[in-house]
VEXPAKE-37542 format. One record per residue (C-alpha): residue in one letter; x, y, z; residue number from 1. Coordinates in steps of 0.2 Angstrom, whole numbers, plus 2048, in hexadecimal, padded with zeros to 3 digits. Layout:
% VEXPAKE-37542
<"A"; <X; Y; Z>; NUM>
...
***
This chain:
% VEXPAKE-37542
<"X"; <594; 341; 1C2>; 1>
<"X"; <583; 33F; 1BB>; 2>
<"X"; <57D; 351; 1B5>; 3>
<"X"; <56B; 35A; 1B8>; 4>
<"X"; <562; 369; 1AE>; 5>
<"X"; <562; 37D; 1B6>; 6>
<"X"; <558; 37E; 1C3>; 7>
<"X"; <553; 38E; 1CC>; 8>
<"X"; <54A; 390; 1DC>; 9>
<"X"; <53F; 3A0; 1DE>; 10>
<"X"; <533; 3A7; 1EA>; 11>
<"X"; <53F; 3A1; 1F7>; 12>
<"X"; <546; 3A8; 209>; 13>
<"X"; <55A; 3A8; 204>; 14>
<"X"; <563; 3A6; 215>; 15>
<"X"; <576; 3A9; 211>; 16>
<"X"; <580; 3A7; 222>; 17>
<"X"; <590; 3AC; 219>; 18>
<"X"; <588; 3BD; 212>; 19>
<"X"; <57D; 3BF; 220>; 20>
<"X"; <56F; 3C0; 214>; 21>
<"X"; <55E; 3BB; 219>; 22>
<"X"; <550; 3BF; 20D>; 23>
<"X"; <546; 3BA; 1FE>; 24>
<"X"; <54E; 3B7; 1EE>; 25>
<"X"; <552; 3A9; 1E2>; 26>
<"X"; <55F; 3A2; 1DB>; 27>
<"X"; <563; 397; 1CB>; 28>
<"X"; <571; 389; 1C9>; 29>
<"X"; <57A; 385; 1B9>; 30>
<"X"; <587; 377; 1B7>; 31>
<"X"; <588; 373; 1CB>; 32>
<"X"; <58A; 384; 1D1>; 33>
<"X"; <580; 394; 1D6>; 34>
<"X"; <580; 39C; 1C6>; 35>
<"X"; <574; 3AC; 1CB>; 36>
<"X"; <56D; 3B1; 1DD>; 37>
<"X"; <560; 3BF; 1DF>; 38>
<"X"; <560; 3C7; 1EF>; 39>
<"X"; <54F; 3CE; 1F1>; 40>
<"X"; <549; 3CB; 1DF>; 41>
<"X"; <548; 3BC; 1D2>; 42>
<"X"; <552; 3B6; 1C6>; 43>
<"X"; <552; 3BB; 1B5>; 44>
<"X"; <545; 3B3; 1A7>; 45>
<"X"; <546; 39F; 1A7>; 46>
<"X"; <548; 396; 198>; 47>
<"X"; <53F; 383; 195>; 48>
<"X"; <54E; 37A; 19A>; 49>
<"X"; <54E; 381; 1AE>; 50>
<"X"; <545; 375; 1BA>; 51>
<"X"; <53C; 385; 1C5>; 52>
<"X"; <539; 382; 1D6>; 53>
<"X"; <52C; 38D; 1E1>; 54>
<"X"; <531; 38C; 1F0>; 55>
<"X"; <521; 396; 1F8>; 56>
<"X"; <52C; 3A1; 203>; 57>
<"X"; <534; 391; 20A>; 58>
<"X"; <546; 392; 210>; 59>
<"X"; <554; 390; 206>; 60>
<"X"; <565; 38D; 20F>; 61>
<"X"; <575; 385; 208>; 62>
<"X"; <577; 374; 20A>; 63>
<"X"; <57F; 36E; 21E>; 64>
<"X"; <590; 369; 21E>; 65>
<"X"; <591; 35B; 22F>; 66>
<"X"; <5A3; 35A; 232>; 67>
<"X"; <5A1; 34A; 23E>; 68>
<"X"; <59A; 33C; 237>; 69>
<"X"; <59E; 32A; 23B>; 70>
<"X"; <59A; 31B; 230>; 71>
<"X"; <59F; 309; 230>; 72>
<"X"; <5A6; 308; 21F>; 73>
<"X"; <5B3; 300; 21C>; 74>
<"X"; <5B2; 2F2; 22B>; 75>
<"X"; <5A0; 2F6; 233>; 76>
<"X"; <595; 2F7; 223>; 77>
<"X"; <587; 2EF; 22E>; 78>
<"X"; <584; 300; 238>; 79>
<"X"; <585; 30C; 22B>; 80>
<"X"; <58F; 30C; 219>; 81>
<"X"; <592; 31B; 20F>; 82>
<"X"; <582; 31A; 205>; 83>
<"X"; <578; 318; 212>; 84>
<"X"; <57E; 326; 21B>; 85>
<"X"; <57E; 331; 20C>; 86>
<"X"; <56D; 32E; 20A>; 87>
<"X"; <56A; 332; 21D>; 88>
<"X"; <574; 343; 219>; 89>
<"X"; <569; 347; 20A>; 90>
<"X"; <55A; 343; 212>; 91>
<"X"; <560; 350; 220>; 92>
<"X"; <565; 35E; 213>; 93>
<"X"; <577; 35A; 218>; 94>
<"X"; <582; 35C; 207>; 95>
<"X"; <592; 358; 20E>; 96>
<"X"; <599; 34D; 21B>; 97>
<"X"; <5AA; 34A; 225>; 98>
<"X"; <5AB; 336; 229>; 99>
<"X"; <5B6; 331; 239>; 100>
<"X"; <5C4; 327; 236>; 101>
<"X"; <5C3; 31C; 243>; 102>
<"X"; <5BE; 30C; 238>; 103>
<"X"; <5C4; 2FB; 233>; 104>
<"X"; <5D1; 2FD; 22D>; 105>
<"X"; <5D2; 310; 233>; 106>
<"X"; <5D5; 31D; 228>; 107>
<"X"; <5E9; 321; 22B>; 108>
<"X"; <5ED; 31E; 21A>; 109>
<"X"; <5EB; 326; 20A>; 110>
<"X"; <5E6; 315; 203>; 111>
<"X"; <5D5; 315; 20F>; 112>
<"X"; <5D2; 329; 20B>; 113>
<"X"; <5D3; 324; 1F8>; 114>
<"X"; <5C7; 314; 1FC>; 115>
<"X"; <5BA; 322; 206>; 116>
<"X"; <5BD; 32E; 1F8>; 117>
<"X"; <5B9; 322; 1E8>; 118>
<"X"; <5AA; 319; 1F0>; 119>
<"X"; <5A2; 32C; 1F3>; 120>
<"X"; <5A5; 330; 1E2>; 121>
<"X"; <59C; 320; 1DD>; 122>
<"X"; <58C; 322; 1EA>; 123>
<"X"; <58A; 334; 1E1>; 124>
<"X"; <57D; 33C; 1ED>; 125>
<"X"; <585; 346; 1FA>; 126>
<"X"; <599; 34D; 1FC>; 127>
<"X"; <5A4; 341; 208>; 128>
<"X"; <5B5; 348; 20C>; 129>
<"X"; <5C0; 33C; 218>; 130>
<"X"; <5CA; 340; 229>; 131>
<"X"; <5D8; 339; 22C>; 132>
<"X"; <5DF; 332; 23B>; 133>
<"X"; <5EB; 33C; 246>; 134>
<"X"; <5F4; 32D; 24C>; 135>
<"X"; <5F6; 31C; 245>; 136>
<"X"; <5E9; 310; 249>; 137>
<"X"; <5E0; 31F; 252>; 138>
<"X"; <5EB; 317; 260>; 139>
<"X"; <5F4; 327; 267>; 140>
<"X"; <604; 321; 265>; 141>
<"X"; <60D; 324; 251>; 142>
<"X"; <607; 330; 247>; 143>
<"X"; <5FE; 32C; 238>; 144>
<"X"; <603; 331; 225>; 145>
<"X"; <5FB; 341; 228>; 146>
<"X"; <603; 34C; 217>; 147>
<"X"; <600; 33C; 20E>; 148>
<"X"; <5EF; 33B; 212>; 149>
<"X"; <5EC; 34D; 210>; 150>
<"X"; <5F2; 34D; 1FF>; 151>
<"X"; <5E5; 33C; 1FD>; 152>
<"X"; <5D7; 348; 202>; 153>
<"X"; <5D4; 346; 213>; 154>
<"X"; <5CF; 35A; 21A>; 155>
<"X"; <5D6; 356; 22C>; 156>
<"X"; <5DD; 34B; 23A>; 157>
<"X"; <5D6; 344; 247>; 158>
<"X"; <5D5; 334; 254>; 159>
<"X"; <5C2; 337; 254>; 160>
<"X"; <5BB; 32F; 266>; 161>
<"X"; <5CC; 32B; 26B>; 162>
<"X"; <5D4; 338; 276>; 163>
<"X"; <5EB; 33A; 273>; 164>
<"X"; <5EF; 336; 284>; 165>
<"X"; <601; 33B; 281>; 166>
<"X"; <606; 34C; 280>; 167>
<"X"; <615; 349; 276>; 168>
<"X"; <60D; 342; 269>; 169>
<"X"; <5FE; 34E; 266>; 170>
<"X"; <60C; 35B; 266>; 171>
<"X"; <613; 350; 258>; 172>
<"X"; <603; 350; 24D>; 173>
<"X"; <5FF; 363; 251>; 174>
<"X"; <611; 368; 24B>; 175>
<"X"; <610; 35C; 23B>; 176>
<"X"; <5FF; 360; 238>; 177>
<"X"; <601; 372; 238>; 178>
<"X"; <611; 371; 22B>; 179>
<"X"; <605; 369; 21F>; 180>
<"X"; <5F7; 374; 221>; 181>
<"X"; <5EE; 368; 229>; 182>
<"X"; <5E0; 36A; 238>; 183>
<"X"; <5E0; 35E; 246>; 184>
<"X"; <5D0; 35B; 250>; 185>
<"X"; <5D1; 353; 25F>; 186>
<"X"; <5C3; 34F; 26E>; 187>
<"X"; <5C9; 358; 27E>; 188>
<"X"; <5C8; 34B; 28D>; 189>
<"X"; <5D3; 345; 29B>; 190>
<"X"; <5D2; 332; 297>; 191>
<"X"; <5D5; 32D; 2A8>; 192>
<"X"; <5C7; 336; 2B0>; 193>
<"X"; <5BA; 330; 2A2>; 194>
<"X"; <5C0; 31D; 2A3>; 195>
<"X"; <5B0; 313; 2A4>; 196>
<"X"; <5A3; 320; 2A6>; 197>
<"X"; <592; 31F; 29E>; 198>
<"X"; <58B; 32D; 2A5>; 199>
<"X"; <590; 340; 2A9>; 200>
<"X"; <596; 340; 2BC>; 201>
<"X"; <587; 348; 2C9>; 202>
<"X"; <576; 342; 2D2>; 203>
<"X"; <56E; 33C; 2C4>; 204>
<"X"; <57E; 332; 2C0>; 205>
<"X"; <57C; 32A; 2D1>; 206>
<"X"; <56A; 329; 2D2>; 207>
<"X"; <56B; 31F; 2C3>; 208>
<"X"; <57A; 315; 2C8>; 209>
<"X"; <585; 319; 2B9>; 210>
<"X"; <596; 31A; 2B8>; 211>
<"X"; <59B; 32D; 2B6>; 212>
<"X"; <5A7; 33A; 2AE>; 213>
<"X"; <5AA; 34B; 2B6>; 214>
<"X"; <5A7; 358; 2AD>; 215>
<"X"; <5B9; 35F; 2B0>; 216>
<"X"; <5BF; 34F; 2A5>; 217>
<"X"; <5BB; 35A; 295>; 218>
<"X"; <5C1; 369; 29E>; 219>
<"X"; <5D4; 363; 2A3>; 220>
<"X"; <5D5; 35E; 291>; 221>
<"X"; <5CF; 36B; 287>; 222>
<"X"; <5DF; 374; 295>; 223>
<"X"; <5EB; 367; 28D>; 224>
<"X"; <5E8; 369; 27B>; 225>
<"X"; <5E7; 37D; 27D>; 226>
<"X"; <5F9; 37D; 283>; 227>
<"X"; <5FE; 372; 274>; 228>
<"X"; <5F4; 37D; 26A>; 229>
<"X"; <600; 38C; 272>; 230>
<"X"; <610; 384; 271>; 231>
<"X"; <60D; 37E; 25D>; 232>
<"X"; <603; 38C; 256>; 233>
<"X"; <5F9; 37E; 24D>; 234>
<"X"; <5E6; 380; 24A>; 235>
<"X"; <5DB; 378; 253>; 236>
<"X"; <5C9; 370; 253>; 237>
<"X"; <5C3; 36A; 264>; 238>
<"X"; <5B8; 35D; 260>; 239>
<"X"; <5A6; 360; 269>; 240>
<"X"; <5A9; 36B; 278>; 241>
<"X"; <599; 367; 284>; 242>
<"X"; <59E; 36D; 295>; 243>
<"X"; <59D; 37F; 29C>; 244>
<"X"; <5AE; 37F; 2A4>; 245>
<"X"; <5B5; 378; 293>; 246>
<"X"; <5AC; 389; 28D>; 247>
<"X"; <5B4; 393; 298>; 248>
<"X"; <5C6; 38C; 295>; 249>
<"X"; <5C2; 38E; 281>; 250>
<"X"; <5BF; 3A0; 285>; 251>
<"X"; <5CD; 3A5; 28D>; 252>
<"X"; <5D8; 399; 280>; 253>
<"X"; <5D0; 3A5; 270>; 254>
<"X"; <5D1; 3B3; 27B>; 255>
<"X"; <5E4; 3B1; 278>; 256>
<"X"; <5E3; 3AF; 267>; 257>
<"X"; <5E5; 39D; 264>; 258>
<"X"; <5E1; 394; 253>; 259>
<"X"; <5D1; 389; 25C>; 260>
<"X"; <5C1; 386; 255>; 261>
<"X"; <5B5; 37B; 25E>; 262>
<"X"; <5A5; 374; 259>; 263>
<"X"; <599; 36C; 264>; 264>
<"X"; <58C; 35E; 25F>; 265>
<"X"; <578; 35E; 25C>; 266>
<"X"; <575; 352; 269>; 267>
<"X"; <57E; 35D; 27A>; 268>
<"X"; <571; 36E; 271>; 269>
<"X"; <563; 361; 272>; 270>
<"X"; <562; 356; 280>; 271>
<"X"; <56B; 356; 294>; 272>
<"X"; <56C; 347; 2A0>; 273>
<"X"; <55B; 348; 2A4>; 274>
<"X"; <558; 340; 294>; 275>
<"X"; <560; 330; 298>; 276>
<"X"; <550; 32C; 2A2>; 277>
<"X"; <54F; 31A; 2A4>; 278>
<"X"; <55E; 314; 29D>; 279>
<"X"; <55B; 31A; 28C>; 280>
<"X"; <569; 315; 283>; 281>
<"X"; <567; 31E; 273>; 282>
<"X"; <56A; 32C; 27D>; 283>
<"X"; <57B; 323; 282>; 284>
<"X"; <58A; 32F; 279>; 285>
<"X"; <599; 336; 279>; 286>
<"X"; <59E; 341; 281>; 287>
<"X"; <58E; 33D; 290>; 288>
<"X"; <581; 349; 28F>; 289>
<"X"; <583; 352; 29B>; 290>
<"X"; <57A; 35F; 2A8>; 291>
<"X"; <56D; 36D; 2A2>; 292>
<"X"; <578; 37B; 2A7>; 293>
<"X"; <586; 373; 29B>; 294>
<"X"; <577; 370; 28D>; 295>
<"X"; <574; 383; 291>; 296>
<"X"; <585; 38A; 28F>; 297>
<"X"; <58B; 380; 280>; 298>
<"X"; <579; 389; 278>; 299>
<"X"; <57F; 39A; 27E>; 300>
<"X"; <58E; 396; 277>; 301>
<"X"; <58A; 393; 266>; 302>
<"X"; <57F; 3A3; 267>; 303>
<"X"; <58E; 3AE; 26B>; 304>
<"X"; <599; 3A5; 25F>; 305>
<"X"; <5A6; 39C; 269>; 306>
<"X"; <59F; 38C; 264>; 307>
<"X"; <59F; 38E; 251>; 308>
<"X"; <59A; 37E; 24A>; 309>
<"X"; <58E; 371; 24D>; 310>
<"X"; <58F; 35F; 248>; 311>
<"X"; <582; 350; 249>; 312>
<"X"; <58F; 345; 24F>; 313>
<"X"; <586; 336; 246>; 314>
<"X"; <58C; 328; 24D>; 315>
<"X"; <583; 318; 249>; 316>
<"X"; <57E; 307; 252>; 317>
<"X"; <575; 2F9; 24E>; 318>
<"X"; <568; 2F4; 25B>; 319>
<"X"; <573; 2E5; 262>; 320>
<"X"; <57D; 2F3; 268>; 321>
<"X"; <572; 2FE; 270>; 322>
<"X"; <566; 2F2; 277>; 323>
<"X"; <570; 2EE; 285>; 324>
<"X"; <571; 2F5; 298>; 325>
<"X"; <575; 306; 297>; 326>
<"X"; <586; 305; 29E>; 327>
<"X"; <58B; 2F5; 291>; 328>
<"X"; <583; 2FF; 282>; 329>
<"X"; <58D; 307; 274>; 330>
<"X"; <58C; 318; 274>; 331>
<"X"; <589; 324; 266>; 332>
<"X"; <577; 32C; 25C>; 333>
<"X"; <575; 32C; 24A>; 334>
<"X"; <570; 33E; 245>; 335>
<"X"; <572; 343; 232>; 336>
<"X"; <55F; 342; 230>; 337>
<"X"; <55C; 34C; 23E>; 338>
<"X"; <569; 359; 23F>; 339>
<"X"; <561; 369; 238>; 340>
<"X"; <54D; 368; 23F>; 341>
<"X"; <557; 366; 251>; 342>
<"X"; <561; 374; 24F>; 343>
<"X"; <553; 37E; 249>; 344>
<"X"; <54B; 37B; 25A>; 345>
<"X"; <556; 387; 261>; 346>
<"X"; <551; 393; 254>; 347>
<"X"; <53F; 391; 259>; 348>
<"X"; <542; 392; 26C>; 349>
<"X"; <549; 3A4; 268>; 350>
<"X"; <55A; 39F; 26E>; 351>
<"X"; <565; 39F; 25E>; 352>
<"X"; <564; 3A9; 250>; 353>
<"X"; <55F; 3A0; 241>; 354>
<"X"; <56F; 3A6; 236>; 355>
<"X"; <57A; 3A2; 245>; 356>
<"X"; <573; 391; 245>; 357>
<"X"; <575; 38E; 233>; 358>
<"X"; <585; 396; 232>; 359>
<"X"; <58A; 387; 23E>; 360>
<"X"; <587; 37A; 233>; 361>
<"X"; <58B; 382; 221>; 362>
<"X"; <598; 390; 21E>; 363>
<"X"; <5A0; 38E; 22F>; 364>
<"X"; <5A8; 37C; 22D>; 365>
<"X"; <5A7; 37F; 21B>; 366>
<"X"; <5B5; 38F; 21D>; 367>
<"X"; <5BE; 383; 22B>; 368>
<"X"; <5C2; 376; 21E>; 369>
<"X"; <5C6; 37F; 210>; 370>
<"X"; <5B6; 37B; 208>; 371>
<"X"; <5AC; 385; 1FC>; 372>
<"X"; <59B; 380; 1FE>; 373>
<"X"; <591; 388; 20F>; 374>
<"X"; <58A; 396; 206>; 375>
<"X"; <57F; 39D; 1F9>; 376>
<"X"; <58B; 3A7; 1ED>; 377>
<"X"; <58D; 3A7; 1DA>; 378>
<"X"; <599; 39B; 1D6>; 379>
<"X"; <598; 392; 1E7>; 380>
<"X"; <591; 37F; 1E4>; 381>
<"X"; <580; 37C; 1E2>; 382>
<"X"; <580; 373; 1F2>; 383>
<"X"; <56E; 377; 1FA>; 384>
<"X"; <55F; 375; 206>; 385>
<"X"; <54D; 37C; 204>; 386>
<"X"; <546; 377; 216>; 387>
<"X"; <533; 37C; 21B>; 388>
<"X"; <53B; 383; 22B>; 389>
<"X"; <52A; 381; 236>; 390>
<"X"; <523; 371; 22F>; 391>
<"X"; <520; 367; 23D>; 392>
<"X"; <529; 355; 23E>; 393>
<"X"; <528; 345; 247>; 394>
<"X"; <538; 33B; 249>; 395>
<"X"; <535; 32A; 246>; 396>
<"X"; <546; 321; 248>; 397>
<"X"; <540; 311; 23D>; 398>
<"X"; <53E; 31B; 22D>; 399>
<"X"; <54E; 327; 22E>; 400>
<"X"; <558; 322; 221>; 401>
<"X"; <56A; 31A; 22A>; 402>
<"X"; <56B; 30A; 22C>; 403>
<"X"; <56D; 30B; 23F>; 404>
<"X"; <55E; 314; 247>; 405>
<"X"; <566; 318; 257>; 406>
<"X"; <55D; 32B; 258>; 407>
<"X"; <55B; 331; 26B>; 408>
<"X"; <54D; 33E; 261>; 409>
<"X"; <543; 32E; 25F>; 410>
<"X"; <532; 336; 261>; 411>
<"X"; <537; 346; 264>; 412>
<"X"; <52B; 354; 259>; 413>
<"X"; <537; 360; 24F>; 414>
<"X"; <533; 36E; 243>; 415>
<"X"; <53C; 371; 234>; 416>
<"X"; <53B; 365; 223>; 417>
<"X"; <544; 362; 217>; 418>
<"X"; <53C; 365; 205>; 419>
<"X"; <54B; 363; 1F9>; 420>
<"X"; <560; 35E; 1FB>; 421>
<"X"; <56A; 363; 1EA>; 422>
<"X"; <57B; 360; 1EA>; 423>
<"X"; <586; 367; 1DC>; 424>
<"X"; <574; 36B; 1D4>; 425>
<"X"; <570; 35B; 1D5>; 426>
<"X"; <561; 358; 1DF>; 427>
<"X"; <563; 348; 1EA>; 428>
<"X"; <554; 349; 1F6>; 429>
<"X"; <541; 350; 1F4>; 430>
<"X"; <537; 34E; 201>; 431>
***
């Protein structure tokens, strides 16, 4: 790993959601870690070997931790490689990503986990942590080698977009993972209600002639998952809750003391079903975009802390898979490079406090996975983002660093420009 000279950020607005501090200050980096945090003041005399960055009052936050990222590597590199995903992440202020296991081959054994970790080390950009498959081939039938994958370095297990339909299998996954101290993530959905759907059921889908899935499918799936959590006592990450009904179920489960954490995607915070417009396939995602009432409910849940984590749900798809009739187009949207400015929209609109938003993409996911990053504290990894909170940007999908350009934010004006991204004290992006 390449080393870098010491780095000092002066005259910045420090926002550390882990400690709650939000105010002026400075920060010093040495040997890849945060050596000093000066809240309300400045770091001491800077020697000639230190690179000094005058932040001009701009926002300095921990690097973002995005725990749901799809790449095409291994097996579908034309969609996205680990390097192109890392480049997009660095440009978006994301310093750590968790890759999904539904690759080819599936990351259901230690060898694939080890391959991903070695490739990431060779790339030397952002930190990459693999998620392992919960079942062999993500087929929901037989448990994968959860313990061995955990020993190899996977940070949680999941079957990604595919729900584990067999309740007995999912019970075993939860119980086995708990024994090894491994987190399980699962998408809540009733697969029979969702079969063949391209949109959320309702008046809009009917007018568009699109096959729909009832929002109740998510609630039904979550109720089943919560019952199995109650049975096993195993911790669960609810992967992308998107509907008001499911949020009610989630709240009841958390009120009963169940060990559940919920994430949502930036897509479901930013768009509703109407954004599909004239069959805009870049807005076809999984789960599908919901009603405006659902979007409002998810925003309120994020503000209240019921939903604690926001993910990009980065899912690259090449043009030939998107430029098809809506029902046939592949679901998914790239989101690594747009995650931060899109999230800041909720701050600029006065919907969610800034510290809450930053917490949802820094210390909350880091703490869930036991990672030391996500905070501005002495001794913590120097994973940092310098951001101009108010700088306007126009998203041009063709200029995104992902190999695939399927962004629903294409053409949208946002506020919040990443000026510099630092990983372990190394500058990996400078805008």
